[in-house]
N, C-alpha and C positions, 0 to 999 in steps of 0.2 A: 846599323838598324835601319832598316827599311820602313819608310812611312808612307803610307797609301793617303792619296788626296782626300778620301772620303774620311778618313779619322782625322786629319790635319784640320779638315773643315769643321768637324764635330766638336773637338775640344776648344776650336776658337769660339763657337757659338755662344754658348753661355757668358762667354766673358766680353765679346766685341762690343766696341760703341755703337756700331750700327751692324745689323746682322746681315751678311750676305744670303743672298738666294741661292739654294741647292738647285742645282741643273739635276735632268733627268739620269745624269750617270752616275749620282751619287749611291744609288743602289742601297743597300742596307749593311748593317755590320755581319762581318764573317765570324757564325757562331763559333765560340771556343768551348767545346763540349766538357772541356776541363774546370772552366770556372762559372759558365751562363747556365741557367735552369734551361733545361731542354726537356721536362717531363712534368704533366699534370698532377698534381695532389688535390686531397680533399681539402676544404676550408670552411670549418663550423664556426658558427657565434650565434648571438641572439641581440634581439633590438626590443627596446625598453621605451616607455613611456617617461620621460625625464621628471615630470610633475608628479607622476603618481606611482610610478616603478612597476606599473602592470606590463605585460608583453604585448607588443605590437604585432598584430598577425598583418598578412597581405601586403607587406612592404617589400619593394623591390631593391635587390642588394646586386651591386655589380662591383668586381673587381677590376681595377683598371688593367689592361692589356695592352702591350704595344703602344702606350701613351694615351689610350682611349678608354673609355668608359663603355663598353658594348651595351647595347638594348637587348641582344637575343644571344644565345649561345651557353656553352658550359659554366662562363665566369659570370652567370645571371643566375639568379633565384630568388625566389618568394618566401618570406617567413610564415610559418605555420602557427597554429592556434597559440604555442608557447613562445613566438617572439623567435623560433629558430631557423636558421638558414642554413643550406649546405650547398655550396658552389664549388669550382675549381679553380685553380691558378698553376701557374708555373712556379714550382718550391724547390727544384734542383733535380736532381738525374738519377734515373734508375737503370742499372744495368747488370748482366748476368754473364756468365759463363760456365762452361762443364769442365769439369775435372775428368779427363780421359781415361785416368789410372782407377779412378772410382766407378767411372762408367763400365770398365771392362770386369769390376769385381760386382758390381751390383744388376749387372744384365738389364732386362726391362725395366725392374724398378729405378734405375738410374734416370730412365726417361721420365719419370713421373717426378723428378726431382731430387733424389738423393745425391746425385753427382753435380748439382747446380750450386752455384754461388751466386746470389744476389746481393749488390750493393746497393743500398737506399741512401742517399745524401741530400740531406734539405739545407739549403743555404739562406732560404728567406726567411726573416724574424719580424717583418711588418710588410703590410700591405696598403696600397691605396685603395679605399674602399668608397663606394657611393651608396647611400641608402636615401630612397624616395618615398614618401607615403603620402595620400591627400590629408590634407589637415595638419600636417607638420612642416616645420623648417628641415629642408631636405639636409642632410650630413653629406660631407664631402671631405677626406682627410684621410690622415695616415693612423693605421690602427695596429698596435703592437698586439704580437700573438700571446698569449696567456700562457700556452704551452705547446710544447713540440715533439711529435711522436715519429720519430723517424721511420721506427719498423712499420707503421701503418702509413708512412708518407702522408701526414696532416698535419693541419695546425688548428688549433682553437684561440680564437681570436678574444679581445678583450671586448666587453658589452659596448653597445653604441646606445645612448641615449638621445632621443628625439624629443624637441620642444614643438611647442603648438605654434602652427603658422600665424605670422603676425607676432608672434613674441619677440622682443626684442635681445632675449637670450640664444644662443647660438646651439645647435646640437652638438654633441660632443661623444668621444669615446671616453671610456672612465677605467681607467687602469686599476686593478685592485677592487673596484666594486662590485657589489652582489645585492640581489634583492632577498635572498633567503641567507638566515644566520642562525646559528646556536644562541639563544637569548639566555638562557638559565637553566643549571642542571641541579639538581637536588637529591637529596639522601634522607630518607626519614624511616627511624632514628638514624642521626648522624655520629652519635657516640653509641656503640653497642659492647653487650657482653659477648664472649665466646658463643657460639652456635646459635644466636640470634638471627632472625631474619629482617632485611631491610628494603624498603622500596624505592627505586631510583626514578624519579622524573625529569623527563627533559622537554623543556620548551623552545618550539622550533618557530621563527618567523619565515612563513611562507604564505605567498599568496594563495587564494582560492582557487586558482585556474590549475594549480599543481595540483594532481591526484595523489591521495595519500599513500597508494600502492607505488608511486613513482617514487616515495621518500623513503630513503634509508637510514636509520639511526643506530649506531653500535655504543656501547660501552667497554671500555678495558680498565685494568688494574692489575696488582698483584695478586688479589685474592678472587677475580672474577671476571670474565669477559663474556659478552653475549650480544646478540643484535635484539633490539627493542621493539615492542608492539606499539603499533598506532592506537590511542583512545579515540572514541566517537565522542561529539559533541563539544567540541573546542572551539572557542570563541572565533568568528572569521578573520582569516590574515593568519592564524596559527594553528600549528599540529603539535600535541601532547603524544609523547611516547612514555612506556613505562616498562620497568621490568624488575623482577624482584632476585634476592639470593640471601644465602645464609653464610653467616661469617664462619671462620675456621676456628675450631675449637684448640684455642691457643692459650699458652698459659703467661705469655709476655705481651707487653704493650705492642699493638700494630697501628702504625700510621700509613695509611694507603690514600696516594692520589688516584682519584677515579677520573677518569677522561670521557667524557661523552662527544661524539664525532659525528656530523654531518656525512655519512659516507656518498651517498649518491642523491642528487635532485634532478629535476627536468630543466632547473631554471638556475642562473650562475649564483655561486657562492661567494658571500664577501671575503675576502681572502685572509683578514683576520677572524672572521667569525664561524670558520669550519668546525672549531671546538671550544669546549670548555671544561673546566674541571671542578669537581668537588671533593670535600676530605672526608675521610671514613676512617674512624678511629674504633679498636677494639681494645678495651679495657677490662681490668679484672678486680681493682678494689676501688674502694669510694675516692681514695688520694688520687688515684690515676684518673678517676671520672671529674675530678675537680680540675686536675691540669688540661685534661682534654677540653673542657669547657673555654679555658683561656686560650689554648691553642686554636680550637676554632672560632674565636673572636679576632685573634690575629691573624688568621687566614682570610675573614671575609675583609677586613682592613686592607690587607695585601691585594684583593683582587678589586677593591675598589680605588685603589691608588694611595690609599691615606698610609703613607709610608711612616710617617714621625709616630703617629698615635701604634701603628703597627710593632715599631720598632720598640716601643714603651711596653707593650705587652709582651714581646719576646724577651726582653729584658727580665721581665719579672719571673717569665717561665723558667728562662735559663737559671735564676736563682733558686729554683724549686729540686729537691730531691730528685723527682719523677721527671726532670728533664732528660731530651733525648737527643742523639746527634742530629737528628731532623730538625729540630727546635734550633739548634745551634747554627746549621747551615742556612735556615731561614734567616737567621737575626745576621749572620753574615752578609747574604747578599742584600738586604735593606739597608744595613750599615753601608755598604758598599755604595748603594745611590745615594745614601744620604753623606758622602764623603767622610765618613766616621771609619776612617781605614784601621786604627788602633782597635776597635771594638769588633771590627770585621776579622783581623788576622788572630785576635785572642779566640774568637768564637772557633773559626776553622780549626785551630790547634787544639780545643779541646772537644770538638767532635770528632778529630783522628784519633784522641787518645781514649775515647770512649767507646770507639767500635771495636769490634773483636778484631783479634789479629789476622784471620785468615780473609776479612773483609776491607780491611784497613788501606789497602792501597790507594782507592778511589778518594776517600777523604783526604788521605795525605797528599795526594796530587794536587787537590784543591787547595790545601793548606799553603804548598811548596809553592804554586802559583800566584796565592795571595802575596807571599812574602816577596816574589820578585816584582810582582806589580807595583807595589809600594815601596820600590827602590831599597828593597832589604838587602841584608848581607849575602852575596854570592857565595863566600866562602862558608856561612852557615848552612846555607842549604846543600851545599856539596858535601860537607861533613855530615849531614843528617840524613840525606836521601840517598848520596850514591852508594852505601851500603844498601841499603834496601832494594835498589835495583840491581846490584851486582849479586844481590842473593838468589834472583831468579835466574834458572837456566837461559843462557841467551836466546835459545830458539823458542822458549815458551813466552819471552817478553812480549811479543807483539799482540797474543793473546790476555796476558795477566797482567802487565803494566800500563795504566792509561796514560793516553796522550797528554793530558796534562803534566803527570809527573815528569815526562822524558822532557818536555819542553821548558819545564821551570827549570831541571836541573841542566839542559842544554843553556839555558838564557844566563845559569849563574856561571858557567863556565865562559861563556863570552864576556859577563860583566867583569870576570876574575882574569881576563885575558890569558884563558888557557884554551885558546884556539883550536889546538890539535885535537883536544877532548870534545870540543864541542861539534868539530866536524865530524869525529866519530859518531856522534848522536846524530848528525845530519845525515849521514849514510845510512845509518841503521833505521832512521823514519820512513825509510823507502818501503819497508815490510810491515808498517802499521796500516792497516784497511782504509782508515777514516783520514789519515795524515794527506790524501792526495786533494780533498775539498776543503782543507782545515785553514783558515784565514789566519790563525795563530801559529801555524805551520809557516806561511810567507812570511810571517813579521818576523820570525827566528830566522828564517835563512836570509832575509833581507839585513837583520843587525848582524849576523854572522859574515856577511860578504863585507858589510860596511868596515866591519872591525878587523878583518883580514885586509882589505885595501890598506887602511891606517897602518897597519903593523907593518905591510910592506914599505910604505912611504916613510915609516919612523926609521926603519934599516937604513934605507936608502934616499934620503930627503934631497938629493942633487939628482934624483933620477928623473927625466921627463916621463919615461915609459910608467914608472909607479905612480906619478902625480896624474898622468892620463886615465890611468886606471880607475884611481881614486874618482876621478871627476866622472866617469862612465858610470861607475857605481851611483853615485849622487844623481845622475841623470836618470837613471831606472828607478830611483825611489823620488822622482818628481822634486828634487831641491834644485831646481834649474838655475837659480841665481849664483849660488854655490859652485855648481858643477862649471858655469861659464867661465869664476874666476880661476877654479883649479886648472881646466884646460886651457885657459889663454897663458897661465903660467908655463905650463908644458910646451905650448906652442913657442913660447919666448925663448924658451931654454934649447929648444930644438927644432927649428922651421922645417926639417925634415919629415916630421910626423904627420903627412898629409891627412891620416884619419882624423886628426883631431881638429883639423879645420872644419872638416862635414860636422864632427860632434858639436862643435862651438855655433856654427850656424844653424843646426838642429835645436839646439837648446836653447837659442836665442828665439826661436819661433814660437817658444811658449812662454817668453817674457812679455806681460803686455808693455807697449809704449816702446817697443826697441825694436821696431821694424827696420830701422835705417841702419842700425849696427848689422843687422841681418843681411841687408842689400849690399852691405860695404863690402863683406867679405863672401859674397855669394858665390861667385865664379872659381875662388880657391877651393870653397867647400865642396862644390859639385866636381870638381877633378877628383878630390878625394873619395867622394861619394861613389863616383863611378868605378874608380878603381879598386874601392872595396867588394864590390859585386863581381869582380871578375876574377877568375884564379887561373893562375898558370902553372901545370905541373907537367914535367916532362916534356917541355916546349910547347904543350897543347893548352888552348885556353878552354877554359869552361866556367858556367855560372855559378855563383854562390847558392846555396840552398838556406841562407840564412835570411828570414821574413824581415827582420829590423834592419840589414841592411839596403834590402830593397824598399821598404816603406820610407825609410829615411831619403833615399835616393829621389823618389816619386814627390815627397813634399817638398824636398829643395826644389826639384824641377818644377813643380806646379807655382812656388814662389817667385822663382826666377822669371817663368811666363807671365805670370801677372808683371811683374817689373817692366818686361819688354813691351807687353800690351799698352801698359801705361804710358810709355814712351813713343808709342805709335812705330814700334820696330816688326816689320811683317815675319822675322824668323819666331815670333812670338807661338806662331801657330805651329812651328814645327818644335818648340819646347812644350807645349801642351800635350802634343801627342808622345813625346817621349816620357813626360810624367804619367800619362795613360798607360803606356807598355810597363814601365817600372812598377805602378801599382797593380798591374796584372801578374807580373813575377812574383810579386809579394803575395798575392791570394795563392797562388800555386806552392807557396812555401808554408802558408798559413794553414794548412787542413787540420782540423782537430782528430783526437784519436775516435776510434770507433766502438760499438757496443755490439758483440757477435752473438747471435741467438746459439742456443744448443742444438747439437745436429742430432735428431732423433729418428732412428731407424733408417730405412732406405727410401722413403718416399718424401720427406720433408727436405726443402732447400736449406742450405746454411746461408743465412741473413746478415749482412753485415749493414748496420745503421749508424751514419754519423750524422748528428746536428750542429750547425754552425761551424765555427772556426777556432782555431786554437788560442787566439788572441783577440783582446778586445779591438785592438786598431784595425785587425783584418776585418771584421765587421763593418767598420765604418768605411775601410776601402772597398768593401763591394759595394755598399750604398752608393759611395761616388761614382764607382765606374756604371752601376745600374743608371743612376740618374742622368749621366751625360748620354747614354746609349738614348734615351728618352728626348733628352734636348735637342738631339741632331735632328730630329722630326719637327719640334716645336719648342724654339727657344724660349718661349714664355710660359711655359708648362707649369703652372704654380706649384704642385706637388712635388714635381722633379726638382724645381729650385729649392724648395722648402728642405726636401731628403738631403739635396746636396749641400746646404747650409746648416743644417743639425748634425751632418755626418762630420763637417770641420769643426763644429762646436764640439762634439764629443773628442775630437783629438785634441782638443786644448789651441783650436788655431780659430781665435775670435776674428781677426783681422781678415783671413778668407772665408770667414762664414758671412761676414756683414753684406757683400754686394749681392750673392745669390739670395737671401731673405729679403733685402731691398727689393729685387726686382719679383720674388713671388708676391710681396704686398703690393706693388704696382699692377703686378697683373690680376691680383684680385683684394682688392682693400681692405675686404669683410674677414679675409682670411685670419681669425684669431691666434690660432697656433703660431704664425709666422709672427706676429705681434710679440707673442711671449717669448719666441725665441731671440728676436730681437732684443728683449729686455735680458736675456741671459748673456747676449753678447755684449751689451752695456757693462754688466756686471764683471764680467771677464776683463773689460777692459779698463774697469776702475770708475766707470761713470754712473756711481750709485742714482744721482738723480733722475738720469734718464731710465734706469732700471726699475726704478720705482715707479714711476709715471708709467711705464709698459705694463708693469704687471696690475697695477690699478686698473688700468685699461682691460687687461685680459680677465681679470675676475669678475669685471662689470658686465663685460659680453657673454663671458661663461662661468658663473658663478659655481659650476661643478667641476671645474677644473681639478685635476688629479693633484696637481704640484705646485701652482701658482700660489695659493694660499700659506704654503708651507714655507716657501722661500720666501714671501713678505714677513712672515712670523720670523725666520731666522734675521732678516735685515732690522725689524724694528726691535728685534733683542739687541742685537749688536749695537742699536743706537739708543737701548735705554728705555725704549719706548713699549715698556711691558705691556700695558692697557691694550695698544694695538696689535700687539703679538698674539695675547690671549684671544683677542677677538677673531682673528686670522685662523686660528687653531680651532677654535669653536666652531667657525664654518665649515673647515674641513671636517671635522667630526660628525657634522650632520650628514654627510655623505658617505664618509669613508670609515667612522670610527676613530678612535684615538691613535694619533700618530705614532708610530714604533719608533 
């Protein structure tokens, strides 16, 4: 691998004990269009007064470009009357090509776009932004994107809150914060007879600077959906929307959850405040109306989080002849929160039995899931539910059989060690449209893979290969200590398994306080890792397309380079550069899947839009490389050092994160986010005292921090200090609402 002097110097810069001076021949990085952003895209966001929540106009917003905050140009803009800015930044790459075959068939229309294929790839998920306004403390920090629109090639950023000049409180970005939210939704009357009319009222918290015509609220339910009309004369800072509907003429009880949603607003909406629900009930008898009143009371208690009282009402309701499956499912949900698993399972069983047979699959899935979640008998689940699934034609199952029912059956097969049948379900789940985004599916597949590795090891307990594979599964599950034990055992039985040395070292990187063990076997691990990325077929060598192989090599090389640097070895420069190249190869293999637009007519191009990477580790790798590119120009650039440190932190490498974060604080001692990140490093390294100190310093300087109060609450809870934990949660709730 050829390493240029520019790259070698670049990689050494952030870590050298004394920074060498770059000569005029250093030039710039050679842009790699396959990896680095090459095209400008739109960046939008808003700036607010941290104390009042009002939008701040006429603030200057600048996106860091090439390591600098420019004063003019497309990366600079001003906020308008609603605090909104729109600037540009390098977000990724846009490319296009022409389909010659389609051009021949479309003629002149193809020239307008019908034969074109446009690819838009957004790699950036956060930006370094500076916001300055007279009378305010300047904000300068890392702002995450709230949403990414690859098709439009744009980012919408999290809001930025500016504190008053001279205030000891720092200006900050506020993830999930919003000045607008749905405060309440009511239905009058909430208990109705068939054919009656009802009025829906929705109260929106919204500063008066936002015109009511720019705010849109809608309601939806099984019986009615519509946009609502704004009412005049609402108190300042609020908007009232109303709408009315007529209930269906039904002879059965109808229990309907009506959702009010803040669909459009010119200001940021709180992430947990975009919608609220109300309960609408249609009854036909006095007895049903009495049960409905008890149901409405239980619903109000659930919304207020008074779960014990709500459970009491729901238990009383479930004892009435007028109880419904809805009541039982709510009882199961709140009982699960209260760790009353027996009541939850019994309620779901009754709900499934009460549901009409043609609608029973969904509640049956919830009941089966509850059985498995609570360590139920997998054999019972198989006996009761495999015939239910088998009764549905195979081609119809993805549409008719709920995903929870399939997962419960799959987990039952795993629990019963019927792994072939579990694997059959695993393959079948590829046809379920919502399986690709389900965390429950990921957990099922992880459990199946672990059971398969255990089964193979049980069949061949003396097989080093089987033990190594079991160790790798444990690695993938983040069970690093167990993985190291299994991998070491495999290596002891068969020293020729070179890849195991790589895996041991990589696993040790994630175990706090075990750096000495990592460094001891690092050379063997690196040799194995290098071999894993090289493929030989037919006497020809090529590079693997395995992202994780390249990522592991990059991290091991980085660790080796740090070891060499600390020992004063000149070869550290070259090793850092090799690490850089390995991480670049990892990114080439880590591209995410794409969303393709519909191809309509002859004049519209086909757009392929991709956002981010396929793996979380790849996002961190991208940030590492981007930070190093900035640090070649300025080795003390505090935001690049911060990004570098937090990327390592996200990768579970606190030892590597510590130094760049320390240097970021040295470059800018008032950098509150770096103090917060240092506290997380201490927490991961097991130094709880230092973590607490750093987190307290963080919330003192930035009481609006999006995460520090929550982590403090977690630590206090673990230490049994419930009053301090409650105080931290209350502080967080003042800004962001109740933590979910």
